[in-house]
N, CA, C and O atoms as a GROMACS GRO file, in nm:
protein
  436
    1UNK      N    1  -1.058  -0.668  -2.179
    1UNK     CA    2  -1.113  -0.620  -2.061
    1UNK      C    3  -1.134  -0.464  -2.085
    1UNK      O    4  -1.052  -0.392  -2.142
    2UNK      N    5  -1.255  -0.422  -2.033
    2UNK     CA    6  -1.274  -0.279  -2.040
    2UNK      C    7  -1.214  -0.202  -1.922
    2UNK      O    8  -1.189  -0.263  -1.818
    3UNK      N    9  -1.189  -0.072  -1.935
    3UNK     CA   10  -1.126   0.006  -1.828
    3UNK      C   11  -1.201   0.008  -1.700
    3UNK      O   12  -1.138   0.016  -1.595
    4UNK      N   13  -1.341   0.000  -1.702
    4UNK     CA   14  -1.410  -0.005  -1.573
    4UNK      C   15  -1.372  -0.131  -1.500
    4UNK      O   16  -1.338  -0.121  -1.382
    5UNK      N   17  -1.377  -0.245  -1.557
    5UNK     CA   18  -1.340  -0.366  -1.488
    5UNK      C   19  -1.194  -0.362  -1.442
    5UNK      O   20  -1.163  -0.413  -1.334
    6UNK      N   21  -1.097  -0.299  -1.525
    6UNK     CA   22  -0.968  -0.290  -1.479
    6UNK      C   23  -0.952  -0.204  -1.357
    6UNK      O   24  -0.876  -0.238  -1.267
    7UNK      N   25  -1.024  -0.094  -1.352
    7UNK     CA   26  -1.022  -0.005  -1.238
    7UNK      C   27  -1.076  -0.071  -1.108
    7UNK      O   28  -1.026  -0.052  -0.996
    8UNK      N   29  -1.175  -0.144  -1.133
    8UNK     CA   30  -1.233  -0.234  -1.015
    8UNK      C   31  -1.124  -0.337  -0.964
    8UNK      O   32  -1.110  -0.359  -0.844
    9UNK      N   33  -1.056  -0.393  -1.054
    9UNK     CA   34  -0.964  -0.495  -1.021
    9UNK      C   35  -0.839  -0.427  -0.952
    9UNK      O   36  -0.777  -0.487  -0.864
   10UNK      N   37  -0.804  -0.308  -0.993
   10UNK     CA   38  -0.688  -0.232  -0.942
   10UNK      C   39  -0.730  -0.191  -0.797
   10UNK      O   40  -0.650  -0.205  -0.704
   11UNK      N   41  -0.852  -0.143  -0.780
   11UNK     CA   42  -0.896  -0.098  -0.653
   11UNK      C   43  -0.897  -0.217  -0.537
   11UNK      O   44  -0.862  -0.202  -0.420
   12UNK      N   45  -0.945  -0.336  -0.595
   12UNK     CA   46  -0.953  -0.452  -0.515
   12UNK      C   47  -0.804  -0.499  -0.478
   12UNK      O   48  -0.776  -0.539  -0.365
   13UNK      N   49  -0.716  -0.490  -0.578
   13UNK     CA   50  -0.575  -0.519  -0.548
   13UNK      C   51  -0.517  -0.437  -0.448
   13UNK      O   52  -0.434  -0.482  -0.369
   14UNK      N   53  -0.559  -0.303  -0.447
   14UNK     CA   54  -0.499  -0.214  -0.348
   14UNK      C   55  -0.556  -0.245  -0.212
   14UNK      O   56  -0.486  -0.233  -0.112
   15UNK      N   57  -0.681  -0.283  -0.208
   15UNK     CA   58  -0.739  -0.314  -0.067
   15UNK      C   59  -0.680  -0.446  -0.026
   15UNK      O   60  -0.652  -0.460   0.093
   16UNK      N   61  -0.659  -0.539  -0.105
   16UNK     CA   62  -0.594  -0.664  -0.069
   16UNK      C   63  -0.450  -0.639  -0.023
   16UNK      O   64  -0.394  -0.708   0.063
   17UNK      N   65  -0.397  -0.541  -0.084
   17UNK     CA   66  -0.256  -0.501  -0.038
   17UNK      C   67  -0.259  -0.461   0.106
   17UNK      O   68  -0.170  -0.501   0.181
   18UNK      N   69  -0.358  -0.384   0.151
   18UNK     CA   70  -0.372  -0.346   0.285
   18UNK      C   71  -0.383  -0.471   0.378
   18UNK      O   72  -0.318  -0.480   0.482
   19UNK      N   73  -0.465  -0.559   0.335
   19UNK     CA   74  -0.488  -0.690   0.408
   19UNK      C   75  -0.362  -0.756   0.416
   19UNK      O   76  -0.330  -0.810   0.521
   20UNK      N   77  -0.284  -0.758   0.313
   20UNK     CA   78  -0.154  -0.827   0.312
   20UNK      C   79  -0.060  -0.764   0.419
   20UNK      O   80   0.009  -0.832   0.495
   21UNK      N   81  -0.062  -0.637   0.418
   21UNK     CA   82   0.029  -0.564   0.513
   21UNK      C   83  -0.008  -0.601   0.667
   21UNK      O   84   0.079  -0.628   0.750
   22UNK      N   85  -0.132  -0.599   0.690
   22UNK     CA   86  -0.182  -0.639   0.820
   22UNK      C   87  -0.155  -0.778   0.855
   22UNK      O   88  -0.122  -0.803   0.971
   23UNK      N   89  -0.165  -0.873   0.765
   23UNK     CA   90  -0.144  -1.017   0.777
   23UNK      C   91   0.018  -1.032   0.803
   23UNK      O   92   0.061  -1.114   0.884
   24UNK      N   93   0.093  -0.957   0.737
   24UNK     CA   94   0.247  -0.968   0.758
   24UNK      C   95   0.270  -0.931   0.908
   24UNK      O   96   0.343  -1.003   0.977
   25UNK      N   97   0.211  -0.825   0.957
   25UNK     CA   98   0.236  -0.775   1.090
   25UNK      C   99   0.192  -0.886   1.179
   25UNK      O  100   0.269  -0.928   1.265
   26UNK      N  101   0.070  -0.936   1.161
   26UNK     CA  102   0.007  -1.035   1.257
   26UNK      C  103   0.088  -1.176   1.252
   26UNK      O  104   0.079  -1.260   1.342
   27UNK      N  105   0.164  -1.190   1.141
   27UNK     CA  106   0.237  -1.310   1.131
   27UNK      C  107   0.365  -1.313   1.222
   27UNK      O  108   0.429  -1.416   1.241
   28UNK      N  109   0.395  -1.198   1.273
   28UNK     CA  110   0.508  -1.175   1.371
   28UNK      C  111   0.638  -1.236   1.304
   28UNK      O  112   0.703  -1.325   1.359
   29UNK      N  113   0.670  -1.180   1.185
   29UNK     CA  114   0.791  -1.226   1.123
   29UNK      C  115   0.774  -1.355   1.054
   29UNK      O  116   0.872  -1.426   1.037
   30UNK      N  117   0.659  -1.390   1.014
   30UNK     CA  118   0.623  -1.525   0.957
   30UNK      C  119   0.655  -1.641   1.052
   30UNK      O  120   0.701  -1.749   1.014
   31UNK      N  121   0.628  -1.613   1.174
   31UNK     CA  122   0.642  -1.719   1.273
   31UNK      C  123   0.508  -1.778   1.318
   31UNK      O  124   0.506  -1.876   1.392
   32UNK      N  125   0.398  -1.721   1.273
   32UNK     CA  126   0.263  -1.775   1.301
   32UNK      C  127   0.212  -1.833   1.169
   32UNK      O  128   0.198  -1.761   1.070
   33UNK      N  129   0.183  -1.958   1.169
   33UNK     CA  130   0.148  -2.032   1.049
   33UNK      C  131   0.021  -1.970   0.979
   33UNK      O  132   0.023  -1.942   0.859
   34UNK      N  133  -0.083  -1.952   1.055
   34UNK     CA  134  -0.208  -1.914   0.996
   34UNK      C  135  -0.196  -1.775   0.928
   34UNK      O  136  -0.233  -1.758   0.812
   35UNK      N  137  -0.143  -1.680   1.002
   35UNK     CA  138  -0.121  -1.547   0.937
   35UNK      C  139  -0.018  -1.552   0.825
   35UNK      O  140  -0.030  -1.477   0.727
   36UNK      N  141   0.083  -1.640   0.837
   36UNK     CA  142   0.171  -1.646   0.723
   36UNK      C  143   0.098  -1.692   0.594
   36UNK      O  144   0.117  -1.636   0.486
   37UNK      N  145   0.014  -1.796   0.609
   37UNK     CA  146  -0.071  -1.846   0.499
   37UNK      C  147  -0.153  -1.740   0.450
   37UNK      O  148  -0.154  -1.720   0.328
   38UNK      N  149  -0.225  -1.664   0.532
   38UNK     CA  150  -0.309  -1.557   0.491
   38UNK      C  151  -0.226  -1.446   0.408
   38UNK      O  152  -0.269  -1.388   0.309
   39UNK      N  153  -0.112  -1.429   0.462
   39UNK     CA  154  -0.023  -1.316   0.400
   39UNK      C  155   0.016  -1.374   0.252
   39UNK      O  156   0.014  -1.299   0.153
   40UNK      N  157   0.047  -1.490   0.245
   40UNK     CA  158   0.091  -1.535   0.106
   40UNK      C  159  -0.037  -1.548   0.020
   40UNK      O  160  -0.023  -1.528  -0.101
   41UNK      N  161  -0.151  -1.577   0.062
   41UNK     CA  162  -0.265  -1.574  -0.026
   41UNK      C  163  -0.304  -1.436  -0.066
   41UNK      O  164  -0.343  -1.416  -0.181
   42UNK      N  165  -0.298  -1.344   0.019
   42UNK     CA  166  -0.326  -1.200   0.000
   42UNK      C  167  -0.224  -1.153  -0.107
   42UNK      O  168  -0.261  -1.084  -0.202
   43UNK      N  169  -0.094  -1.191  -0.090
   43UNK     CA  170   0.011  -1.149  -0.188
   43UNK      C  171  -0.020  -1.200  -0.322
   43UNK      O  172  -0.017  -1.124  -0.418
   44UNK      N  173  -0.051  -1.328  -0.334
   44UNK     CA  174  -0.089  -1.386  -0.460
   44UNK      C  175  -0.208  -1.320  -0.532
   44UNK      O  176  -0.212  -1.298  -0.653
   45UNK      N  177  -0.311  -1.290  -0.440
   45UNK     CA  178  -0.433  -1.233  -0.495
   45UNK      C  179  -0.406  -1.096  -0.554
   45UNK      O  180  -0.450  -1.065  -0.665
   46UNK      N  181  -0.332  -1.011  -0.477
   46UNK     CA  182  -0.321  -0.876  -0.526
   46UNK      C  183  -0.227  -0.870  -0.647
   46UNK      O  184  -0.249  -0.787  -0.735
   47UNK      N  185  -0.126  -0.955  -0.657
   47UNK     CA  186  -0.040  -0.959  -0.769
   47UNK      C  187  -0.115  -1.000  -0.891
   47UNK      O  188  -0.094  -0.943  -0.998
   48UNK      N  189  -0.208  -1.103  -0.878
   48UNK     CA  190  -0.290  -1.144  -0.985
   48UNK      C  191  -0.381  -1.033  -1.040
   48UNK      O  192  -0.383  -1.007  -1.160
   49UNK      N  193  -0.460  -0.962  -0.943
   49UNK     CA  194  -0.546  -0.864  -0.987
   49UNK      C  195  -0.474  -0.750  -1.043
   49UNK      O  196  -0.522  -0.695  -1.142
   50UNK      N  197  -0.352  -0.701  -0.989
   50UNK     CA  198  -0.278  -0.596  -1.042
   50UNK      C  199  -0.234  -0.627  -1.192
   50UNK      O  200  -0.244  -0.544  -1.282
   51UNK      N  201  -0.188  -0.749  -1.206
   51UNK     CA  202  -0.157  -0.795  -1.344
   51UNK      C  203  -0.258  -0.790  -1.438
   51UNK      O  204  -0.230  -0.754  -1.552
   52UNK      N  205  -0.384  -0.825  -1.405
   52UNK     CA  206  -0.492  -0.828  -1.485
   52UNK      C  207  -0.533  -0.679  -1.522
   52UNK      O  208  -0.560  -0.645  -1.638
   53UNK      N  209  -0.534  -0.595  -1.413
   53UNK     CA  210  -0.564  -0.457  -1.437
   53UNK      C  211  -0.466  -0.388  -1.543
   53UNK      O  212  -0.506  -0.300  -1.619
   54UNK      N  213  -0.338  -0.433  -1.543
   54UNK     CA  214  -0.246  -0.377  -1.634
   54UNK      C  215  -0.260  -0.412  -1.766
   54UNK      O  216  -0.186  -0.362  -1.851
   55UNK      N  217  -0.355  -0.501  -1.799
   55UNK     CA  218  -0.376  -0.537  -1.947
   55UNK      C  219  -0.462  -0.419  -2.002
   55UNK      O  220  -0.466  -0.400  -2.123
   56UNK      N  221  -0.525  -0.346  -1.925
   56UNK     CA  222  -0.615  -0.235  -1.986
   56UNK      C  223  -0.573  -0.092  -1.933
   56UNK      O  224  -0.624   0.008  -1.985
   57UNK      N  225  -0.484  -0.081  -1.833
   57UNK     CA  226  -0.454   0.046  -1.783
   57UNK      C  227  -0.301   0.075  -1.798
   57UNK      O  228  -0.216  -0.015  -1.796
   58UNK      N  229  -0.273   0.208  -1.812
   58UNK     CA  230  -0.131   0.235  -1.835
   58UNK      C  231  -0.061   0.203  -1.696
   58UNK      O  232  -0.111   0.229  -1.586
   59UNK      N  233   0.063   0.141  -1.718
   59UNK     CA  234   0.132   0.088  -1.600
   59UNK      C  235   0.173   0.203  -1.499
   59UNK      O  236   0.170   0.180  -1.378
   60UNK      N  237   0.209   0.322  -1.548
   60UNK     CA  238   0.250   0.422  -1.449
   60UNK      C  239   0.135   0.463  -1.359
   60UNK      O  240   0.147   0.465  -1.237
   61UNK      N  241   0.018   0.495  -1.426
   61UNK     CA  242  -0.091   0.538  -1.349
   61UNK      C  243  -0.146   0.424  -1.256
   61UNK      O  244  -0.175   0.444  -1.138
   62UNK      N  245  -0.159   0.302  -1.320
   62UNK     CA  246  -0.209   0.195  -1.236
   62UNK      C  247  -0.123   0.159  -1.112
   62UNK      O  248  -0.171   0.137  -1.001
   63UNK      N  249   0.014   0.154  -1.143
   63UNK     CA  250   0.102   0.121  -1.024
   63UNK      C  251   0.098   0.224  -0.924
   63UNK      O  252   0.106   0.191  -0.806
   64UNK      N  253   0.086   0.353  -0.960
   64UNK     CA  254   0.087   0.469  -0.860
   64UNK      C  255  -0.038   0.458  -0.784
   64UNK      O  256  -0.033   0.475  -0.662
   65UNK      N  257  -0.155   0.431  -0.845
   65UNK     CA  258  -0.283   0.414  -0.775
   65UNK      C  259  -0.286   0.306  -0.683
   65UNK      O  260  -0.334   0.322  -0.571
   66UNK      N  261  -0.234   0.182  -0.725
   66UNK     CA  262  -0.231   0.063  -0.644
   66UNK      C  263  -0.147   0.092  -0.520
   66UNK      O  264  -0.187   0.055  -0.409
   67UNK      N  265  -0.027   0.161  -0.536
   67UNK     CA  266   0.057   0.185  -0.437
   67UNK      C  267  -0.002   0.286  -0.335
   67UNK      O  268   0.012   0.271  -0.214
   68UNK      N  269  -0.065   0.385  -0.387
   68UNK     CA  270  -0.136   0.484  -0.311
   68UNK      C  271  -0.244   0.424  -0.218
   68UNK      O  272  -0.249   0.451  -0.099
   69UNK      N  273  -0.326   0.345  -0.276
   69UNK     CA  274  -0.438   0.274  -0.198
   69UNK      C  275  -0.364   0.201  -0.081
   69UNK      O  276  -0.390   0.223   0.037
   70UNK      N  277  -0.269   0.112  -0.127
   70UNK     CA  278  -0.203   0.031  -0.017
   70UNK      C  279  -0.133   0.118   0.086
   70UNK      O  280  -0.139   0.083   0.204
   71UNK      N  281  -0.064   0.230   0.051
   71UNK     CA  282  -0.005   0.306   0.144
   71UNK      C  283  -0.101   0.384   0.236
   71UNK      O  284  -0.083   0.381   0.358
   72UNK      N  285  -0.200   0.452   0.182
   72UNK     CA  286  -0.291   0.528   0.266
   72UNK      C  287  -0.380   0.434   0.349
   72UNK      O  288  -0.408   0.460   0.466
   73UNK      N  289  -0.423   0.322   0.284
   73UNK     CA  290  -0.505   0.219   0.361
   73UNK      C  291  -0.432   0.163   0.471
   73UNK      O  292  -0.493   0.142   0.576
   74UNK      N  293  -0.304   0.133   0.459
   74UNK     CA  294  -0.224   0.072   0.558
   74UNK      C  295  -0.194   0.173   0.677
   74UNK      O  296  -0.185   0.134   0.793
   75UNK      N  297  -0.181   0.302   0.642
   75UNK     CA  298  -0.162   0.398   0.751
   75UNK      C  299  -0.289   0.402   0.832
   75UNK      O  300  -0.281   0.392   0.954
   76UNK      N  301  -0.414   0.415   0.769
   76UNK     CA  302  -0.532   0.422   0.836
   76UNK      C  303  -0.557   0.289   0.911
   76UNK      O  304  -0.597   0.294   1.027
   77UNK      N  305  -0.535   0.175   0.850
   77UNK     CA  306  -0.557   0.044   0.922
   77UNK      C  307  -0.452   0.031   1.044
   77UNK      O  308  -0.485  -0.023   1.150
   78UNK      N  309  -0.344   0.077   1.026
   78UNK     CA  310  -0.234   0.069   1.146
   78UNK      C  311  -0.296   0.163   1.265
   78UNK      O  312  -0.283   0.132   1.384
   79UNK      N  313  -0.357   0.269   1.227
   79UNK     CA  314  -0.405   0.352   1.342
   79UNK      C  315  -0.530   0.286   1.404
   79UNK      O  316  -0.545   0.283   1.527
   80UNK      N  317  -0.624   0.231   1.315
   80UNK     CA  318  -0.745   0.178   1.368
   80UNK      C  319  -0.727   0.042   1.439
   80UNK      O  320  -0.797   0.016   1.537
   81UNK      N  321  -0.638  -0.046   1.394
   81UNK     CA  322  -0.626  -0.178   1.445
   81UNK      C  323  -0.502  -0.190   1.546
   81UNK      O  324  -0.511  -0.249   1.653
   82UNK      N  325  -0.387  -0.127   1.499
   82UNK     CA  326  -0.271  -0.151   1.578
   82UNK      C  327  -0.233  -0.032   1.678
   82UNK      O  328  -0.132  -0.036   1.748
   83UNK      N  329  -0.318   0.071   1.678
   83UNK     CA  330  -0.305   0.170   1.772
   83UNK      C  331  -0.180   0.271   1.733
   83UNK      O  332  -0.123   0.339   1.818
   84UNK      N  333  -0.149   0.271   1.604
   84UNK     CA  334  -0.035   0.350   1.558
   84UNK      C  335  -0.084   0.499   1.564
   84UNK      O  336  -0.205   0.523   1.564
   85UNK      N  337   0.004   0.593   1.569
   85UNK     CA  338  -0.008   0.734   1.578
   85UNK      C  339  -0.075   0.784   1.453
   85UNK      O  340  -0.038   0.749   1.341
   86UNK      N  341  -0.174   0.867   1.474
   86UNK     CA  342  -0.239   0.931   1.351
   86UNK      C  343  -0.254   1.073   1.389
   86UNK      O  344  -0.351   1.113   1.454
   87UNK      N  345  -0.159   1.149   1.347
   87UNK     CA  346  -0.149   1.296   1.375
   87UNK      C  347  -0.174   1.378   1.246
   87UNK      O  348  -0.183   1.320   1.138
   88UNK      N  349  -0.185   1.510   1.258
   88UNK     CA  350  -0.215   1.592   1.140
   88UNK      C  351  -0.108   1.574   1.033
   88UNK      O  352  -0.144   1.590   0.916
   89UNK      N  353   0.017   1.543   1.057
   89UNK     CA  354   0.113   1.516   0.945
   89UNK      C  355   0.081   1.396   0.873
   89UNK      O  356   0.084   1.395   0.750
   90UNK      N  357   0.049   1.287   0.946
   90UNK     CA  358   0.016   1.160   0.873
   90UNK      C  359  -0.115   1.178   0.797
   90UNK      O  360  -0.125   1.134   0.682
   91UNK      N  361  -0.208   1.234   0.853
   91UNK     CA  362  -0.342   1.261   0.787
   91UNK      C  363  -0.321   1.352   0.655
   91UNK      O  364  -0.383   1.327   0.551
   92UNK      N  365  -0.240   1.446   0.665
   92UNK     CA  366  -0.202   1.527   0.551
   92UNK      C  367  -0.134   1.449   0.447
   92UNK      O  368  -0.161   1.470   0.328
   93UNK      N  369  -0.047   1.357   0.484
   93UNK     CA  370   0.010   1.268   0.391
   93UNK      C  371  -0.092   1.173   0.315
   93UNK      O  372  -0.087   1.152   0.193
   94UNK      N  373  -0.179   1.121   0.396
   94UNK     CA  374  -0.294   1.039   0.336
   94UNK      C  375  -0.373   1.115   0.250
   94UNK      O  376  -0.415   1.065   0.146
   95UNK      N  377  -0.402   1.249   0.286
   95UNK     CA  378  -0.486   1.332   0.201
   95UNK      C  379  -0.414   1.353   0.062
   95UNK      O  380  -0.476   1.348  -0.044
   96UNK      N  381  -0.284   1.375   0.070
   96UNK     CA  382  -0.215   1.404  -0.052
   96UNK      C  383  -0.215   1.278  -0.136
   96UNK      O  384  -0.231   1.288  -0.258
   97UNK      N  385  -0.200   1.162  -0.080
   97UNK     CA  386  -0.196   1.043  -0.159
   97UNK      C  387  -0.340   1.027  -0.218
   97UNK      O  388  -0.352   0.998  -0.337
   98UNK      N  389  -0.440   1.043  -0.145
   98UNK     CA  390  -0.588   1.032  -0.207
   98UNK      C  391  -0.603   1.129  -0.312
   98UNK      O  392  -0.664   1.096  -0.413
   99UNK      N  393  -0.553   1.250  -0.301
   99UNK     CA  394  -0.564   1.352  -0.404
   99UNK      C  395  -0.493   1.303  -0.528
   99UNK      O  396  -0.547   1.312  -0.638
  100UNK      N  397  -0.367   1.249  -0.511
  100UNK     CA  398  -0.296   1.198  -0.627
  100UNK      C  399  -0.368   1.092  -0.694
  100UNK      O  400  -0.370   1.087  -0.817
  101UNK      N  401  -0.429   1.003  -0.617
  101UNK     CA  402  -0.499   0.892  -0.685
  101UNK      C  403  -0.618   0.944  -0.770
  101UNK      O  404  -0.648   0.897  -0.880
  102UNK      N  405  -0.683   1.047  -0.706
  102UNK     CA  406  -0.803   1.103  -0.776
  102UNK      C  407  -0.753   1.158  -0.912
  102UNK      O  408  -0.806   1.124  -1.017
  103UNK      N  409  -0.653   1.242  -0.906
  103UNK     CA  410  -0.588   1.306  -1.026
  103UNK      C  411  -0.550   1.197  -1.130
  103UNK      O  412  -0.576   1.213  -1.249
  104UNK      N  413  -0.491   1.089  -1.085
  104UNK     CA  414  -0.443   0.984  -1.184
  104UNK      C  415  -0.567   0.916  -1.249
  104UNK      O  416  -0.566   0.882  -1.367
  105UNK      N  417  -0.677   0.899  -1.166
  105UNK     CA  418  -0.785   0.832  -1.221
  105UNK      C  419  -0.863   0.924  -1.324
  105UNK      O  420  -0.926   0.878  -1.419
  106UNK      N  421  -0.852   1.049  -1.295
  106UNK     CA  422  -0.927   1.149  -1.386
  106UNK      C  423  -0.845   1.180  -1.511
  106UNK      O  424  -0.900   1.231  -1.609
  107UNK      N  425  -0.717   1.150  -1.509
  107UNK     CA  426  -0.619   1.190  -1.614
  107UNK      C  427  -0.662   1.114  -1.746
  107UNK      O  428  -0.689   0.994  -1.741
  108UNK      N  429  -0.667   1.178  -1.857
  108UNK     CA  430  -0.685   1.102  -1.984
  108UNK      C  431  -0.568   1.008  -2.011
  108UNK      O  432  -0.452   1.040  -1.985
  109UNK      N  433  -0.603   0.894  -2.062
  109UNK     CA  434  -0.501   0.787  -2.094
  109UNK      C  435  -0.471   0.797  -2.248
  109UNK      O  436  -0.390   0.720  -2.300
   0.00000   0.00000   0.00000
């Protein structure tokens, strides 16, 4: 696998991680069957994609980028969908995560 495909899979895994977090919340503690199934499917999908991406990318950078996409995306999704607070401190944290992702992506391997 080339690194371009690996980065694509890693970004997709990060975005699916955001969907997984949302589906976990919507499952209400895994008491709602449909959202529970969606959560488990999302979990399997992002683990698969992350594993595939790791065949071509350094584990430290890839894991940090995946985690960053999931964390930043979940904060933004929580504000947009679940009405969670989005204040300057949280936006600053998201900005730092995005900056870190950009630096890791640009770093030579």
